[in-house]
N, C-alpha and C positions, 0 to 999 in steps of 0.2 A: 630523411623524410619517409614516413611509412607509406607503402604503396596502398592505394585505395582498395585494391582487391583483397588485401590481407588484413584489413582493419575490422570489418564486420561481414562475416560470411553467412549470416542468416539470410534466408530467402526473403524476397520482397513481399510486402503486404501492408496491412493497416491494422487498426485496433480490433477488427473482426477476427483476425488471425488467432487471437488468444482465447476467444469465447465461443463455445459451441452454439450458444443461444443467438449470437450475431452471425456466425458463419453458416448456420443451418446444418452443421454436422451432427451426427448422433454419437452418443457414448458407446464405445465398444466394450463388451464384457472383458474382464481382466483375467489373466492366467492364474494358475494354481498358486504361484509363488506369493500372491497377495493374501491367500488364506494362511500360508506359512508365516507371512509377516505378522498377521494378527496374533498367531500363537507365540511368536518370539516376543512380542510386545507385552502380552498378557500371559506370562509363562509359569504361573504357579496357582494352586488352588486359593492361596491367600489373596493374590492379585485379582483373581476372578471374582471372589466374594466382595472385595473392596470396591471393585468397579461396579458390580451390580448394586451394591448398597448406595454408592454415590449417584448412580444413574437414577435410582428411585427418588432420592432426595432432590435431585436437580429437576426431575419431571414435576415433582410437587411444587417446587419453587416457581417454575415457569407457568404452571397452571394457575397459581395464585397471582403472579405479577404481570403476565401478559396483558390482561384487561386494563391494569393500571397504566402500563406503558402506552397502550393504544389510546387511552383517554387523555393522557397528558400531551400527546402529540409533540409539537415543536418545542414545548417547554422542557422536554427531556434534555435538550441540547444546551450546554452551558455557553454563555457569551461573556467575554472578558475584554476589557480595554487593554490595548498594547502595553501601556506604561504599567498598569497594575500587574500584569503577568510578568513583565521583565523585572520589576522591582520586588516581586513577591518571592517567597520561598515555597518549598514543597509541602509545608504544613498549612498553607493558606487555604481558605475556602475554595478559591478558584482552582488550585492545583488538585484538591481532593475531588472536586466535581469532575474535572477532566479525567482523573484516574478511574472514577466510577463509571462514567459514560464511555470514555475512549475517544470522544470527539469534542471539538470546540470551535467556536467562531471567535477569532481575535479581531476585535473592532479597531479600525484605524491603524492597521499595520503599516500602511504607507499612505501618503496624502492622495486625495481623490484626483487631483490634477495629473500626478504622475501616472496613476493607474489608467486614466482615460487616454493619456498620451501614448502609453504602451499599446493600448488597444488599436489606436489609429496607426501606430507603427507596424503592427502585425498586418493590418488590412493593406497597408501600402506595400509591404513586402510581398504579400500574396498576389497583389495586383501586378507587381513588376515581374513575378515569376509564376505565370499561370500553369506551368507544368507541375506544380506542387501536388503531391498525392494527398488523399484524404478519404474519409468514410462519411457517408456512402459516396461512391465514385461519381454518381450523377448529380449529387447535391451535397457537396462537402460540408461537414459540420465539425469533424475532428481532423486536424491537419497534422501531417507527418513532417513537421518542421521543428527544429531544435536549436538552431544557431542564429536566430534573428537578433538584431540589435535590441529589440524589446525584451526578449527572453534573457539575454545576457545581462542587460541592465537590471532586470528584476531579481534574478538569481544572486547577483553580486551587490545589490543595494545594502548598505550597512545596516539599516533597520531590519531588513528581512533576514540577513545573515545572523544578526543577533537573536532574532526570534527563533530561527532554526536551532541555534545552540540552546536556547532556553527550553525548547520542546525536547531536545535530546536529553537534557538534564532532568527531565521529569522521570527518567528511567533510573534503575538501580544497577550498580556494577560493583563487584567485589574488588578490593585493592589490587589483586593479582590479575584481574581480567584484562586481557590485552585489547583495550579499547580506550579511545579518548572521546568522551561525549562532548567535550568542549572544543573539539576541532572538527568543523563540518566539512564534508565532502559535497561539493555542489553538483547535484545529480540533474542531468539534462532530461527533459521530458517534453511531451506534446503541448498543444494548446487546443482550445475548443471555442467555436462560436456557433452556438445553436440558435437556429432561427425560429420565430413564432410558427406554430403549426407542425413542427417536426415531430415525427413518430419513429424515425429510423434508428435513432440512437437510444433505443429502449433497452438499456443494459440493466438486467435484473439483479437481485441480491447476489453478491459475490465477495470474495476476499482475495487480497493481493498476496504477494510474497510466497508464491509456490502453491502447489495443489497436493498431490499425493506425497510430495516431499515431506510434509509434516509428519507422516508416519514412516516413510521409507528411508529417509536420510537418518543415519544413526544419531548424529549430533542434534539435528533439528527435532527429532522425536523426543529427546530428553527434555526439551523445553516444556512439553505438555505431559508426557507420560509420568514422570517422576512425581509431579505435584498433583495432577488431576486424578490419577488412579488411586493415590493414597488418600487424598482429601481435597477435593476441588474447592471447598470453601476457603481453605487457607492458601491455595495456589496463587502465586504472584505473576500476573501477566505483564508486569513491568520490570522483570529482572532480565538483563541482557546476556548473562553469562553463557547460557547454552546456545544462544543465537549467533554468537560471534563467528563460529566456524561452520555454521550450518550451510549446506548446499541447497538453496531454494530454487534451483533451476537445473535439476538433474537431466532433463530431457531437451535442453537447449531449445525451448519453445520460442516461437516468433513474437515475443512480447512478454515473456516471463521475466521477473525481476531476480537477477543474480546478486544484486547488492543488498546489504542490510539497511533497510529504511526503518527508522523508529516510527515514523508517521508518513503516510501518504498525505498530500495536501494540494490545495489550489488557491491561487490568488484571484479574487473577484475583480473583473474589469468592467462589470455592468451591475445595475441594480436588478436583482433577481430574487423572487420569493417563491413560496410554495405554489405549485401548479404551473410554474414557468420553466420547467425543464431542469430543476435543480437537483442537488444531492439528497439522497435518503440514507439514513443510517439506523442500525439497531442500537438501542439506548443503553446497553449494558455489555461492556467488553468481556468481563469475566464469564458471565453466564452464557453468552452466545458462543464464545470460544470453547468453553468446557463442553458444551453440548455438541458442537459440530465435530470436536475431536473424538468424543465418545461414540458418536452415532454409528460408525461402521461396525462396531462390535455388537450391535443389537439388531434384531429383525422382528417384525410383527408376527405374532402367532396367527392372527386372523387379519387378512387384508381389509382395508377400509370398506370395500364393496360388500363384504360379508358381515360387517358390524351393524348393529341396530342404530348406532349414532356415532358421530365423530368423537364424542366423549369416551365411548367404549373403545374405539380404535386407539385413542391416545393414552388410555389408562395404562399405568405401569404394568399391571398384570397381563396386558396383551403383548408385552415385549419381553424377549428372552435373549440371554447372552448367546451370540452366534459367532464362533471362531472358525467355522467351516466355510462360510460364504466368502467369495472373492470380492464382494461388492464394497466399494468405497463411494457412497452416493455423492454425485455432483463433483467427483474428483478425478477426471480423466487425465492420465499422464500427458504432459506437454500442453495442457490447456488450463484455463483459469478455474479456480474453485467457485462453484455456483450453488445457490441455495433456492429451494422452492418449498411449497407446502407438501409436494410429493416426495422430495428427497429428504427434507428435514422438518417433518410435520410439527414437532413440538415447539419449534421456534415461532410458528404461526407468522411467518414473515409478511403475509398479506395484511396482517393487522398491526404488527409491532414495528415494522419499519416506518420511520417518520421522516418527513421532509424537514430540512433544516430551516430555521427562521430566515427572514429576508437579509440579504447581504447587500452592501453598497461597494462601489469601486474603492479598492484599497483594503477591504477586509480579507482576512486570510483564514481558510478553513483547514483544519487538520483532523485526521482520523488514524487511530492505532493501526499498525501494520497487519494485525489479525482482524481488524474491524470488518463486520458485515455491512456492506454499503451497496447502493444502487443509484441509478439515474431515473428520474421520473419518466414514465413511458411516453408522455406527451408534453410538449411546450405549448401551454395554452395561454401564454402571456402575449403582450403586444410588442415587446422589445427583445433585442438579442440577449442571450444568456452566454456570456463570454468569460472564460477563465484561462489562466496559465497554470498547468500542473507543476508544482514545485514541492518535492518531498523533503523530508528531514533525514539526513544520513550522517552518522558519525564516522570517525576514523577507526578502521580495523585493518588488519592485514589483507583480508579478502576485498574490502572496499578500496584499499590502495591499489591492489591489482586491477580492479575495475577502473579506477581513476586513470591509471596509466593507459588503458585501452581507450577510455573516453577521451583523454587528451589527444590521442592520435586521430580519433574520428572528428573531433573539433577542428583540428588543423586541416583535415582533408575535406570536411564538409559533408561527410556521409553520416547516416543515422548512428546514434550511440549503440554500444554493444548489446544492450537489452532489447533493442527494438528491431523490427523487420529491416533487412538490409537493402542494398541497391545503391544507386548513385546519390540519392538524397539531394542535398543542396549544393553539391559540388558544381561550381560554375554559376550559382545563383547570383543575381544582382543584389548587392547590399549585404551579403553575408558577413558576419563578424570574423575577426581574426584575433591573434594574440595581443595585438596592439590595443584592442578595445578593453582589455583587462587593466583597469586604471589603478587599482589599489593592491597592496600586498595581500590583503585579506582575500580579494578576488583571485589573484594569481595563485595563492596557496590552495584555495578551495578547488581550483581547476587544474592543479597539478604542476604548476610552473615555478613555484618557490617552495623551499623546504619547510617542513613543520618544525616547530621549536617547542620542546617540553617546558612547561611552566615550573617555577621554583617549587610549587606545592604538588607537583605531579606524583601520582601513585607509581608503584612498581610497574603495573600494567601499562600505564600511559608512557612511561619511558621506553618500554620495550616496543610498543606499537609505533611510536614516533620514529625510532631508529629504523625499524623494519620498513616503514612506509617510505622514508627518504631513500633507502637502498632500492626499493622496488621502483621508485620514480626516477632513479638516477640523479638524486639531488643530495646525496650524502656529503659531497665535497664542494660541489659548485652548481650553479644554475644550469637547468636543463638546456641542452643544445640539440635540437631536432632539425 
C-alpha cells in the first residue's frame, strides 16, 4: 500500500490556487530567458516574415468574423444526440461542426434519472463529511472531492466511457504515434454545485493543459510552432502526435494538468441555461489558439490610451514583431492561462465568448484541450447549476504514468496527482474502494486490469499498450497493492 504522504505532495488548496484572477495574485515579470525562448522559437528571417504575414492575415480574419460570432451567440455551439455521434464517422456534419468549433453538447448522454440520482448522492456525501474543502471557503460551490460513489459511477458508466472514446477518436494520430485513442484513461476531477446569486466563481476566459509550457516545453511547442508559423490556415489543431510527450505541467502547479486530455468536459446534473452560471466558450478552436500562441511575439507600437480609437489600436499596422520582450501575456508559470481584452485584445473575448445553450441532466459538454472557455460571472437563475467534471483522456505512456499515481490516490482517498494535496477524503464516510469498480472496462480505465491491444491495432498502439501494462505492474498478472 502506498503511504498517503508519498502519493500527492502538492500543497493543499482549491481551484483558486491555479488562477491569479481567483487568488488575487498578480503576474510577476518574467526573466530574460523568456526573450531568449522567443528567439529560439522564431529563429530565422524566413520564420520571422512568415509569422508576421500570418499574424496580419489572422487579425484581418478576426476583425471580419468577431462580429458574426458575437451575433450568433449560443447557435455557435453544436448540439448532437448521443446515438448520432456514437454511430457517426468523422466526416459527418456533427463531427465537422465539433472540429470547427472545438466544443459540443452531447444530448442524452445518460438518462435523466441517473444524473439526478448522482447529484443527490453528491449532496448526501458532502452532508456526511462536512469537513470537505471547497471554493469559496465560506460558501462552497466547487468541491475538492474526487472519490464519491456518484463520481465513480459516472466515470465508469458504459455509455459515458463509450462517449469518451468517441470524442478521443475525433483526433488524428499517425500509425507510429504511441497512443491508443480507443483506450480511455478515467481521469478523476472535481464537482460543482453553483447556487443562485453566486458571483464568487467568476472564472474568466482561460485555457487548460498548461500555460507557459505551450512555448517553453520543446515537445509541446512543436504542436503549435511548426504549423502556425508556417501557415496557420492549414494547421491542424486535431493532430495528437506532438502532444503525446509534451510536459504540460513543468512547474508542478497546484491544479495544473499533467495528463493529456483531448477534451475537458462536464456532465450536467441540473437544468442550466445562459445567465445561470453556465459555461462560456470561444466559437473557433483554430483561430483562437493560433492567435493566443502568436500573441507573445507581438507588441503594440502605440498603447490603446494613445490611439484615437480602438480600431486604430487593433489595426495590424499598430503591431510589430517583438522578440526582445519577456512578456507572455496571461501566461504566468505555474498558474492557468488566462485571457482578457487587455492581454489578448484581438480576440475581443468580451464580445465573442458565448454561453452554451441550455443543458438538461444527463447532457455532456466537451471542449478542446486548447479551448478558450470561462464561467459566467453571475448565476442569475433560480436553481442550482451542478456538474461533474469528466475529461476525455487516451492511453499514452505519460498518461499511464499518471494513472499509476492516480490509482494510489484512489486507494488512499487523497486528491489525485494533478490537484492540491492534503488528507482529502481519507477517512470520509461512504468513500469508494476498488470493490466499487464493477466492470473490466472500469477496472482497466482506473488502472487495475491490463490493457489489451486490438487485432487491428497500429504499431503505436501495440507499443503503448505494452508500455502501459509495464508501468502499471500489469504485464503478467493483476495488480497487487
